[in-house]
N, C-alpha and C positions, 0 to 999 in steps of 0.2 A: 280769353275763352278757352284757349288750348290747354292751359294748366288745369282748369276745372274739369275738362274732359279727361285729361290724364289722371287727375286725382280720382275721379269717379271710376275710371278704368282700374286703377290700383286697388281701390276699396272693393270693387266688384270682384277682382281677382282674389283678394284676401277672403272675402265671404265665400266665394266658390270653393276655395281650398279647404276652409274649415267645415263647410257643409258636407263635403265629400270625404273628409279625412276620418280615419279610424281612431285618431288621437283625441278628437273632440269629446267623445263620451268620457275618456280617461281624464281630461282636463276638468270637465264638469264634476265628476265624482270626486276627484281629489280636492277640488275647491270646496265642495260641500263638506267633506270630511275635515278639512282644515278649519273651516268655519265652525262646525259643531265642536271641535276640540277647543277652539279659542273661546267660544261661549261657555263651555263647561269649565274652563280653567280661570275665568274671570272671578275674582273674589267679590262678594256682594253681601250686604246685610239688608234685611227687611226694614229695620229701624236702626240706622247707625247711631252710635252713642257719641254725639259731638256736644261739647259744652260751649255755650255762648253766654257768659255772665252778663245779665242785664238787671239794672236796679232802677226803681222808681223813687224819686225824692219828691215828696209833696210838701209844699211850704204854704202855710196860711199867713196872710197879712191883712187882718181885719181893718176895714176902713180905707184901704188904699185903692187907688185907681189902677187900671191895667198898665198904664204908662209908668206909674211909680213902682209897681211890682217888677216890671221889666228892668227899669233902671237900677233899683236897689237890690234885687234878689237875683234875677235871671242873668243879667250881664256879668255881675260880679261872680256869681256861682259858676257860670260856664267857664270863665277865665281860670278860676281855681281848679275846676274839675279837669280841664285840659292838661293841667300839670301832672296829673296822675299817670304813671307809666302803664301802658297797656290799654288805655282808652282809645276806642276806635271811632265812636260816634256819640254825639250828645244831641238829644232832641228836647225841645222845650215847648210847653203850651202855657199860655198866659191868659188869665181871666182876672176880672177885678176881684180883689181880696185873696187871690191864690195863684200858685204856679205849680206846674208839674214838670220836673226835669227827669228825663230818662237817659241813663248812662249805659252805654254798651261797650263792653270790652272786646278784645280780639278773640277770635275763635281759638279754643284750646287753653285759654287762660284759666288758672285754677279759680274756682268759684269763691272759696273761702278767703284766699289771699286777696282777690279782687275786692271782696266785701270789706276786708280789714283796711285795705288801701283807701277805699272810699270813705269808710267811717273815720279814719284818722285825719283825712283831709278836711 
C-alpha cells in the first residue's frame, strides 16, 4: 500500500511541476511543430502505382463432373502453376463441366514477363 501512495505522490509531484512550469508551453509548441514537419515530409500518393499481376484461366470440360474436373484439371494444373517462379497464390473454383484458376504473382513482378511465364507453362 505504501508503494502505491509513494507512486501517486511522485506522479502528483510531476503533474504539479509541469502544470506550474514555464517550459510546458514550449514543449507543447515544439511537439506540434515537429509533428507538422513530419506530416509534411511524409511522401504519399493518392493512387500509388503498384502492380500485382493476376491472371484467370478458364477451362471448360464438357460432360465432366466437378470431382473429375478437380482431379484431371485443377490438381494437375495447380501443381504445374506452382512451378512458375514468382507465383504467390493460386485460387481455384470448380463446377461441373468447368474450372476457374486464378494465378496471382508477387507484388512488383513485371506483368508481361509473368504472362509469358504463365503462357509457356
